[in-house]
N, C-alpha and C positions, 0 to 999 in steps of 0.2 A: 508344727506346720501341716502334718498330714491331717490333724483334726480341723484345723481351719479350712483346708482345701475341701474336706468333706462338707463343711457347713455351707460353703459357697458353691456346692455342687461341681467342683472342678475334679475331685477324685471320687471314685465309687467307694461306698462303705464297705467295711469288712463284714462278709456274711455271717461270720461266726460270733459276732458280738450280740448279746441279748438286747432285745428292744422291749421296753416297757413303756407305759403310757407317760410316766413322769419323766423319763429320759427323753422322750420325744418333745415334751414341753420345754425341758431344759435346752435342747438343741435349738429349738425354735427361738427361744429368747436369746440365746447366744448369737444366733444368725442375725437377729434383728439389731442387737447391739453392735456387731462388727459393721453391719451395713451403715448404721447411723454414724459410727466413728469414721467410716471412709467418706461419707458424705460431708461430715464437718471438716475433714482434712481437705477436701476438693473445694468447699466454700471458702475456708482460710486462704488456700493457695490462690484462688481467683481474686479474692479481696486483696491480697498483698501484692499480686502481680499487675492486675488490671485497674485497680482502683487507687493506685498510688499517686499521691499529689506532690 
């Protein structure tokens, strides 16, 4: 949960962890995937609740 909070800028990163270029790329891709997943959940919730026939 701490890592997800860091991805979404909710919690500050640990200053003692090493930062490399590839690690930054990996964190960026993980951040994008988490945001896309949350957007899909919101879309499904809206579709199920408001577009119910």
